[in-house]
C-alpha positions in Angstrom: -51.2 -11.7 -81.9 -53.2 -14.8 -81.2 -52.3 -17.0 -78.3 -52.6 -20.8 -78.6 -51.2 -23.9 -77.0 -52.0 -26.6 -74.5 -51.9 -27.2 -70.8 -51.8 -30.6 -69.0 -54.6 -31.0 -66.4 -55.2 -34.2 -64.5 -56.7 -36.6 -67.0 -55.5 -34.9 -70.2 -54.5 -31.9 -72.2 -56.5 -28.8 -72.7 -55.9 -27.1 -76.1 -56.7 -23.4 -76.2 -56.8 -20.6 -78.7 -57.3 -16.9 -77.9 -57.8 -14.6 -80.9 -59.1 -11.2 -81.9 -57.5 -9.6 -78.9 -58.5 -5.9 -78.6 -57.8 -3.4 -75.8 -61.1 -1.5 -75.6 -60.4 0.8 -72.7 -57.4 2.2 -70.8 -57.4 4.7 -67.9 -54.5 6.4 -66.3 -56.1 8.4 -63.4 -52.7 9.2 -61.9 -49.5 9.4 -63.9 -46.3 11.4 -63.4 -42.9 11.8 -65.0 -39.9 13.2 -63.2 -36.2 13.7 -64.0 -33.6 11.8 -62.1 -30.3 13.8 -62.2 -27.5 11.9 -63.8 -29.7 9.0 -64.7 -32.7 9.8 -66.8 -36.5 9.7 -66.3 -38.8 8.1 -63.8 -42.4 7.3 -64.8 -45.1 6.4 -62.3 -48.6 5.2 -63.1 -51.0 4.6 -60.2 -54.4 2.9 -60.1 -54.6 2.4 -63.9 -57.2 0.0 -65.5 -57.8 -1.6 -68.8 -60.4 -3.8 -70.5 -59.6 -6.4 -73.2 -62.1 -8.2 -75.4 -61.2 -11.5 -77.2 -62.5 -14.7 -78.7 -61.6 -18.0 -77.2 -62.0 -21.7 -77.7 -60.9 -24.8 -75.8 -60.8 -28.5 -76.6 -60.3 -31.5 -74.4 -60.8 -35.2 -75.0 -64.2 -34.8 -73.3 -65.6 -31.5 -74.7 -65.0 -28.4 -76.6 -66.4 -24.9 -76.2 -65.8 -21.4 -77.6 -67.1 -17.9 -77.1 -66.2 -14.3 -76.3 -64.5 -13.0 -73.2 -63.9 -9.6 -71.6 -61.0 -9.2 -69.1 -61.0 -6.2 -66.7 -57.7 -5.4 -65.0 -57.7 -2.7 -62.3 -55.5 -1.3 -59.6 -52.5 -1.4 -61.9 -49.3 0.3 -60.7 -46.2 0.8 -62.9 -42.9 2.3 -62.0 -40.3 2.6 -64.9 -36.9 4.1 -65.0 -35.4 5.1 -68.3 -31.8 6.1 -68.8 -30.9 8.7 -71.3 -27.7 9.3 -73.3 -26.4 10.6 -76.5 -25.4 8.2 -79.3 -22.3 8.8 -81.5 -24.3 11.1 -83.8 -25.5 13.3 -81.0 -29.1 12.0 -81.0 -30.7 11.2 -77.7 -31.1 7.6 -76.9 -33.6 6.2 -74.3 -33.3 2.8 -72.7 -35.6 1.1 -70.2 -33.4 0.4 -67.1 -36.0 -1.1 -64.8 -39.8 -1.7 -64.7 -42.0 -2.9 -61.9 -45.7 -3.6 -62.4 -48.4 -4.9 -60.1 -52.1 -5.4 -60.6 -54.7 -5.7 -57.9 -57.9 -7.1 -59.5 -58.6 -9.2 -62.6 -62.2 -9.9 -63.5 -62.8 -12.4 -66.4 -66.2 -12.7 -68.0 -66.6 -15.8 -70.2 -69.5 -16.1 -72.6 -69.7 -19.5 -74.3 -72.0 -22.1 -75.7 -71.9 -24.3 -72.6 
């Protein structure tokens, strides 16, 4: 989905719109899944990375600009715990119990008219 809104900075508001968001690359160099007896499933992803391309435009009372951007996120670590159970029809049900995510580096490349 597109992201739009405004932020208040010093002398005025900055209106922004981010559109055409596409994840162009995802890497999971180290991922594991293990069973937790009596609880469910633990998933660990280490040192993942992704790249996202998007269009952007901003407007203030003084200027406006637009362009294309690429965001690189690296050193992503995710630990998620899923609980498992059987529903009343006997089918397995999986629910996210906890999730912790950290990222190490974010690199943003902006290409605009200015």
